[in-house]
C-alpha positions in Angstrom: 93.0 120.0 116.4 90.8 121.2 113.6 88.5 124.2 113.7 85.6 122.0 114.8 87.6 120.8 117.8 88.4 117.3 116.4 91.6 115.9 115.1 92.3 115.3 111.5 90.2 112.5 110.0 87.5 112.7 112.8 83.9 113.7 112.4 80.9 113.7 114.6 78.1 111.3 113.6 75.0 111.2 115.9 77.0 112.4 118.9 79.8 109.9 118.4 83.3 110.6 117.1 84.2 108.6 114.0 87.8 108.2 112.9 89.1 107.6 109.4 89.7 103.8 109.9 89.2 103.1 106.2 92.5 104.7 105.5 94.2 102.0 107.6 92.8 99.4 105.3 94.0 101.1 102.2 97.5 101.7 103.5 97.6 98.1 104.9 96.7 96.8 101.4 99.6 98.6 99.8 102.1 97.6 102.6 100.9 94.0 102.3 101.3 94.1 98.5 104.9 95.3 98.8 105.7 92.5 101.2 104.1 89.9 98.9 105.9 91.3 95.9 109.2 91.1 97.7 108.6 87.5 98.8 107.3 86.3 95.4 110.3 87.9 93.6 112.8 86.4 96.0 111.4 82.9 96.0 110.3 82.5 92.3 112.4 85.0 90.3 115.9 86.5 90.4 115.1 89.3 92.9 112.4 91.1 94.9 109.7 93.1 93.2 108.0 96.3 94.4 109.1 99.7 95.5 110.9 98.6 98.7 113.8 97.0 96.7 114.7 100.5 95.3 115.3 101.8 98.9 116.3 98.8 101.0 118.1 95.5 100.6 115.9 93.4 102.8 116.1 89.6 103.5 113.1 87.4 103.1 112.0 87.5 106.8 111.8 91.3 106.5 109.4 91.0 103.6 107.4 88.5 105.5 107.2 91.1 108.4 106.1 93.8 106.0 103.4 91.5 104.7 102.2 90.7 108.2 102.2 94.4 109.2 100.1 95.2 106.1 97.7 92.4 107.0 97.4 93.6 110.5 96.6 97.2 109.3 94.0 95.8 107.0 92.4 93.7 109.7 92.4 96.7 112.1 90.8 99.0 109.5 88.1 96.4 108.7 87.4 95.7 112.4 87.1 99.5 113.0 84.9 99.9 110.0 82.6 97.1 111.2 82.2 98.8 114.6 81.0 102.0 112.9 77.8 100.6 111.3 74.7 102.3 112.3 72.4 100.5 114.7 69.7 99.8 112.1 72.2 98.5 109.4 73.0 94.9 109.1 71.0 91.6 108.9 67.3 91.2 108.7 65.6 90.8 111.9 
C-alpha cells in the first residue's frame, strides 16, 4: 500500500479507484511481438528472432503460446481502458 492508502498504479478519480490497465497493453504488445518474431523466424528463416531465443530454446507451439498470451494481455488492457472512460465521453448523443 502506498502513502495514500492505495496500491501501486492506483489512483482515485471521482470517488472510484483506477488501476494502471494501460501498462498491460504495453507489456502485452512486447510479449506478442516476441512470439511473432519467434514464429516468423522459425517458419521463414533459419531460426527464431527476438530476445527469447537468447534465453530459451523454444519449439514453435511455445512461441504461438507467447503470442497468444501477449494478445490476451493487450485485449485485457484495452477492455479495462474502455471501461474507464468518463460518463460524458464517447459518441454524440
